[in-house]
C-alpha positions in Angstrom: -10.2 -6.8 1.0 -10.5 -3.2 -0.2 -7.8 -2.3 -2.8 -7.0 0.7 -4.9 -4.7 2.8 -2.7 -1.1 2.1 -3.4 2.1 3.2 -5.2 4.2 1.2 -7.6 5.5 -2.3 -6.9 9.2 -3.4 -6.9 11.0 -5.8 -4.6 13.3 -4.7 -1.7 11.9 -1.3 -1.1 10.2 0.6 1.7 6.6 1.5 1.3 4.1 4.3 0.9 1.3 4.9 3.4 -1.4 3.6 1.1 -2.4 0.2 -0.1 -5.1 -2.5 0.3 -7.1 -2.7 3.4 -7.2 -6.3 4.7 -8.7 -7.1 8.1 -8.3 -3.5 9.2 -4.6 -3.3 8.3 -3.4 -1.1 5.4 -1.2 -3.1 3.0 1.1 -1.2 0.7 3.2 -1.7 -2.4 6.9 -0.9 -2.8 8.2 2.3 -4.3 11.8 1.4 -5.6 13.3 4.9 -5.5 12.5 5.1 -1.8 14.5 2.0 -0.7 16.5 2.3 2.5 15.6 6.0 3.1 14.0 7.6 6.1 10.8 9.7 5.3 7.2 10.0 6.0 4.0 10.1 3.9 0.5 11.4 4.5 -2.8 10.3 3.0 -5.6 12.7 2.1 -9.2 11.9 1.1 -10.9 13.4 -2.0 -12.0 16.4 0.1 -8.4 17.2 1.1 -8.8 16.0 4.7 -5.7 14.3 6.1 -6.2 10.6 6.9 -3.3 8.6 8.2 0.5 8.9 8.0 3.4 6.5 7.8 7.0 6.7 9.0 9.5 4.7 6.8 12.9 3.6 8.0 15.2 0.9 6.6 12.6 -1.6 5.3 10.1 -1.1 8.2 7.0 1.1 8.0 4.9 2.2 11.0 1.3 3.2 10.2 -0.7 5.8 12.2 -4.3 6.8 12.2 -5.4 10.4 12.0 -5.3 10.7 15.8 -1.6 9.6 15.8 -2.2 6.1 17.2 -0.1 3.3 15.6 -2.4 1.0 13.7 0.0 -1.4 11.9 3.5 -2.1 10.7 5.1 -3.6 7.5 8.5 -5.3 7.2 10.1 -5.9 3.8 12.8 -8.4 3.1 13.8 -9.1 -0.5 10.6 -9.5 -2.5 8.2 -10.3 0.4 6.4 -7.8 2.8 4.7 -9.0 5.9 1.9 -6.9 7.5 1.1 -6.8 11.2 -1.9 -5.5 13.0 -1.6 -3.2 16.1 -1.3 -6.2 18.4 1.7 -7.5 16.4 -0.2 -10.4 14.8 0.6 -11.1 11.1 -2.3 -9.8 9.1 -1.1 -10.7 5.6 1.8 -10.6 3.1 2.6 -9.4 -0.4 5.0 -11.0 -2.8 6.4 -9.0 -5.7 7.7 -10.5 -8.9 8.6 -8.0 -11.6 5.7 -5.5 -12.0 3.1 -7.8 -10.3 2.3 -8.0 -6.6 0.2 -10.8 -5.1 -1.6 -10.2 -1.8 -2.4 -12.9 0.7 -4.4 -12.9 3.9 -3.2 -14.2 7.3 -4.3 -17.8 6.3 -2.2 -17.7 3.1 -5.2 -17.4 0.7 -4.6 -15.0 -2.2 -7.0 -12.1 -1.9 -5.8 -9.7 -4.6 -3.1 -8.5 -7.0 -1.6 -5.3 -8.4 0.0 -4.7 -11.8 2.2 -1.7 -12.5 2.6 -0.3 -16.0 4.7 2.9 -16.0 3.1 5.5 -13.6 -0.2 3.6 -13.3 -1.0 0.6 -11.0 -4.1 -1.4 -11.5 -5.7 -3.4 -8.6 -7.7 -6.5 -8.9 -9.8 -8.5 -6.3 -9.5 -12.2 -5.6 -11.9 -12.9 -8.5 -9.9 -10.9 -11.0 -12.2 -7.9 -11.2 -10.6 -4.5 -11.3 -10.8 -2.9 -7.8 -9.1 0.5 -8.6 -6.0 2.2 -9.9 -3.3 4.7 -8.8 -1.6 7.3 -10.9 1.7 8.8 -9.8 2.6 12.4 -10.7 5.7 13.7 -9.1 5.6 13.1 -5.3 1.8 12.6 -5.3 -0.1 9.3 -5.9 -3.8 9.8 -6.9 -6.2 7.0 -5.9 -9.3 6.0 -8.0 -12.0 3.4 -7.4 -13.2 0.8 -9.8 -15.5 3.4 -11.4 -12.7 5.9 -12.0 -13.7 8.3 -9.2 -10.9 10.0 -7.3 -10.9 8.7 -3.7 -7.8 10.3 -2.3 -4.1 11.0 -2.6 -0.8 10.3 -0.9 1.9 13.0 -0.7 5.5 12.7 0.3 
């Protein structure tokens, strides 16, 4: 699992286009102010090149690669989000309780967690080591690796 690219975590909300990469599927964390709204987000790397995009509508998010091909989907109900690969197979899930989100793979094994404190979200791998962090400023989320280097950003 590669983590360190997500927004803030709250139950019952739609999702940003960034998150943890598990088995080739991008997992994301909830952004509470965005619940039940229709919008899109775009990811950019640290050089400003556009990566993927996401279309959000009523608790479902469709993810697209830079070429516009759909490469995953997320569905949120209450405090659980299920992630699906391009073939429709469940690739993982996230469960949010308060400001902590636990990530699980398709076999149900925990493979990471995120903890939100104000405008900062810290990501940890399955061994509890810090994997990265996000900082939210306005409509932009800045993504950093475990060494504090800027790796990209998500804009709405």
